[in-house]
C-alpha positions, -999 to 999 in steps of 0.1 A, spaced: 0 0 0 12 35 -9 6 63 15 13 100 9 22 116 43 26 151 55 40 160 89 40 194 105 66 206 130 54 212 166 88 225 178 116 241 157 138 218 137 176 220 141 200 207 114 235 194 117 248 178 85 281 160 88 306 181 67 321 153 46 339 178 23 360 192 52 373 158 60 381 150 24 399 182 17 417 185 51 455 183 51 469 164 80 488 188 104 502 185 139 488 218 149 453 229 142 448 266 141 414 278 154 395 292 125 375 324 128 338 315 131 313 333 109 279 321 123 260 322 90 288 304 71 291 276 96 253 272 98 252 269 60 278 241 61 256 223 86 225 227 64 210 200 42 205 219 10 195 205 -24 209 217 -58 178 239 -63 185 257 -30 157 241 -10 163 226 24 156 189 32 161 162 57 174 127 48 146 102 45 164 78 70 159 104 97 121 98 96 126 60 93 149 60 123 123 78 144 96 54 132 118 23 140 129 35 174 94 43 184 83 9 173 103 -6 202 74 4 225 48 -15 204 42 -52 200 32 -68 167 -3 -82 168 -5 -119 177 32 -118 185 56 -108 213 80 -93 188 87 -56 190 77 -35 160 113 -21 160 124 -53 143 95 -55 119 93 -18 108 125 -19 86 111 -48 65 74 -37 65 78 0 57 98 18 30 102 56 28 105 62 -9 122 96 -7 160 97 -1 158 135 5 126 147 22 120 183 11 109 208 38 80 230 31 61 259 47 30 244 63 8 273 51 20 280 16 33 245 9 63 262 -8 99 248 -4 118 263 25 151 279 15 161 301 45 168 295 81 176 312 114 211 307 129 211 289 162 244 294 183 250 269 211 277 261 235 291 226 229 316 204 247 341 183 229 337 148 244 373 139 239 390 170 253 362 183 275 369 217 260 340 241 253 332 257 220 304 270 200 283 255 172 262 274 146 234 254 132 204 261 109 170 264 128 136 263 111 109 276 135 80 267 112 83 236 90 65 207 74 75 177 52 59 155 27 70 120 18 57 87 5 56 54 24 52 19 10 36 -4 36 37 -42 32 2 -48 47 7 -85 49 34 -77 76 20 -46 93 -13 -28 91 -13 8 79 -32 19 110 -3 7 132 22 26 111 1 57 113 -1 54 151 36 48 156 46 76 132 25 101 151 39 89 184 75 90 169 69 127 162 57 133 198 84 113 216 115 110 193 115 137 167 140 143 139 171 164 133 198 176 157 192 178 195 158 161 190 137 147 218 153 113 216 187 129 224 174 149 254 167 181 234 135 199 226 137 202 188 123 183 158 89 171 172 61 168 147 26 155 142 10 137 112 -13 162 95 -21 142 63 -23 104 57 -36 96 22 -38 59 14 -37 46 -21 -57 13 -22 -30 -8 -37 -17 -39 -19 20 -45 -20 32 -79 -10 66 -86 6 91 -106 -15 
């Protein structure tokens, strides 16, 4: 079964993309000189941005939230946790989930800069981190649910709970933060059964 889903943010979303290019281009040195931090530039490095300039979140972020929340639910007629069934029973079809304005439904392209004090876990030294923050956000994505393994009502319930208890993005609820919580605002099922291989 195919389901078109829309979720709307309840709390602001914080991004922190791993800067792969910095590690690929970095020259090994014994001494690291502290770079001057320009908040907007550092936040832009931490943003998930598509080629057309729109902001997105990786699809696996939503799947992780769904899977982790499944640990608190049992499969019907089984003692097995949904955490182990969810990856096989549900597919999120979008690799990059575009973020949209919940009112206009237009792609989001701008963000606020969030500046936080952070602690390096290795050295215990303090520093600052500048990250993109979206105060108002929503996302649309498609799910394929193998209904012979899991009912769509269960997935709907768990996804809504995942938004309330786990969230997505950096410093989300799951990580002890207050960012990235959401609720399901649209769940449109296409009546087409999909069998697991």
